[in-house]
matplotlib code that plots the C-alpha trace (Angstrom):
import matplotlib.pyplot as plt

x = [121.2, 123.0, 122.1, 120.5, 118.0, 117.3, 116.6, 114.3, 112.5, 112.1, 110.6, 108.1, 107.2, 106.6, 104.4, 102.3, 102.1, 100.8, 97.5, 96.9, 98.0, 95.7, 92.7, 93.2, 93.9, 90.9, 88.5, 89.7, 91.2, 89.6, 86.2, 87.0, 88.6, 89.7, 86.3, 86.1, 89.0, 87.5, 83.8, 83.8, 85.2, 82.0, 79.7, 78.2, 79.4, 82.1, 82.8, 86.2, 89.6, 90.9, 89.1, 89.9, 90.6, 93.6, 95.4, 95.9, 98.4, 100.6, 100.0, 101.0, 104.0, 105.6, 106.7, 108.1, 110.1, 111.4, 112.4, 114.2, 116.2, 117.1, 117.7, 120.6, 122.1, 124.8, 124.8, 122.3, 120.3, 117.0, 115.0, 115.4, 113.8, 110.9, 110.3, 110.5, 107.9, 105.6, 106.3, 105.5, 102.2, 101.4, 101.9, 99.8, 97.1, 97.0, 96.8, 94.3, 92.1, 92.1, 92.6, 91.1, 88.4, 87.2, 88.3, 89.5, 91.2, 89.8, 92.1, 91.3, 87.5, 86.7, 88.8, 87.3, 89.7, 87.7, 90.0, 89.6, 85.8, 85.7, 87.8, 85.5, 82.4, 83.9, 84.8, 81.3, 79.8, 82.1, 80.9, 77.2, 77.5, 77.6, 78.3, 81.3, 79.4, 78.5, 81.3, 82.8, 85.6, 88.2, 91.3, 92.6, 94.1, 92.4, 88.9, 86.6, 85.9, 82.2, 82.9, 85.2, 82.4, 80.3, 82.8, 84.2]
y = [113.3, 110.1, 107.9, 105.2, 107.7, 109.1, 105.6, 104.8, 108.1, 107.5, 104.1, 105.4, 108.4, 106.2, 103.9, 106.9, 108.4, 105.0, 105.6, 108.7, 106.9, 103.9, 106.2, 107.9, 104.7, 103.0, 105.9, 106.8, 103.7, 100.7, 102.4, 104.0, 102.5, 99.3, 98.6, 95.3, 94.0, 95.3, 94.6, 91.0, 92.3, 94.2, 91.3, 89.6, 86.2, 85.8, 82.0, 81.7, 81.5, 84.4, 87.4, 89.4, 92.1, 90.2, 91.3, 94.6, 92.9, 92.2, 95.6, 97.4, 95.0, 96.0, 99.5, 98.1, 95.4, 98.0, 100.3, 97.5, 96.7, 100.3, 100.9, 98.4, 99.2, 100.4, 100.7, 100.9, 104.2, 105.8, 104.1, 100.8, 102.3, 103.7, 100.2, 98.9, 101.4, 100.2, 96.6, 97.2, 99.0, 96.0, 93.6, 95.8, 96.0, 92.2, 91.8, 94.5, 94.3, 90.6, 89.0, 91.4, 93.1, 90.5, 87.6, 85.5, 83.3, 82.3, 84.5, 87.5, 86.9, 88.4, 91.5, 94.0, 96.9, 100.1, 101.1, 97.7, 97.8, 101.3, 100.2, 97.2, 99.5, 102.0, 99.2, 97.7, 101.1, 101.2, 97.8, 98.6, 100.1, 97.2, 99.5, 101.7, 105.0, 106.6, 105.0, 106.2, 105.3, 104.5, 104.4, 101.4, 102.6, 106.0, 105.8, 108.9, 110.1, 109.4, 105.6, 106.0, 107.8, 104.6, 102.5, 105.1]
z = [128.4, 127.5, 124.5, 126.7, 128.2, 124.7, 123.4, 126.3, 125.9, 122.1, 122.8, 125.4, 123.3, 120.3, 122.4, 123.5, 120.0, 118.7, 120.6, 118.5, 115.3, 116.2, 116.8, 113.4, 111.6, 113.2, 112.4, 108.9, 107.5, 109.2, 109.2, 105.8, 102.7, 104.4, 106.0, 104.0, 106.2, 109.5, 108.9, 110.2, 113.5, 114.0, 113.4, 116.5, 117.5, 114.8, 114.8, 113.1, 114.7, 112.6, 111.2, 108.1, 110.6, 111.9, 108.7, 110.4, 112.7, 109.7, 108.1, 111.3, 111.9, 108.6, 109.7, 112.9, 111.1, 108.6, 111.4, 113.2, 110.0, 109.3, 113.0, 113.1, 109.6, 109.4, 113.2, 116.0, 115.8, 117.0, 114.3, 116.1, 119.2, 117.3, 115.9, 119.5, 120.6, 117.8, 118.8, 122.4, 121.4, 119.2, 122.1, 124.4, 121.7, 121.4, 125.2, 125.8, 122.7, 121.8, 125.2, 127.8, 125.8, 123.2, 125.3, 122.4, 125.0, 128.4, 130.4, 132.7, 132.6, 136.0, 136.2, 138.6, 137.9, 137.1, 134.2, 132.5, 133.1, 131.6, 128.7, 128.0, 128.2, 125.8, 123.3, 123.7, 122.8, 119.8, 118.7, 119.0, 115.6, 113.1, 110.1, 109.4, 110.1, 113.4, 115.3, 118.6, 121.0, 118.3, 120.6, 122.5, 125.8, 126.1, 127.7, 127.6, 131.1, 130.9, 131.0, 134.1, 136.0, 135.7, 137.7, 140.2]

ax = plt.figure().add_subplot(projection="3d")
ax.plot(x, y, z, "-o")
ax.set_aspect("equal")
plt.show()
């Protein structure tokens, strides 16, 4: 396998692994010891432009930035493409979570796609819990099959 294929595979694999990392981080960190940053995200009708929860975008960007740096010094290497996978996942997270699910912008309001409707339902179930305990559906792109069944 040539180096370009390995770099592409590394980027895609990192993107996929990020869903598992996101699930674990959401369940054990955001609903754990950093709940004070995530709590406002679970409050109904948050009125601010930014939430304390938005600090996680910065927190999660730090490893990606570091991997970009060490992935080009002293020369281009696989660390750069791990950072790229994390960046792509962060972009997907912003688009899916903030724009499609929470509709922080008035885009994509009337999506009829069954996957997107299932994703929104799973996230709504996650947000029915206002406290950090008893949560469910901690992932972003993975949707439990029971939510798909409602729309297929």
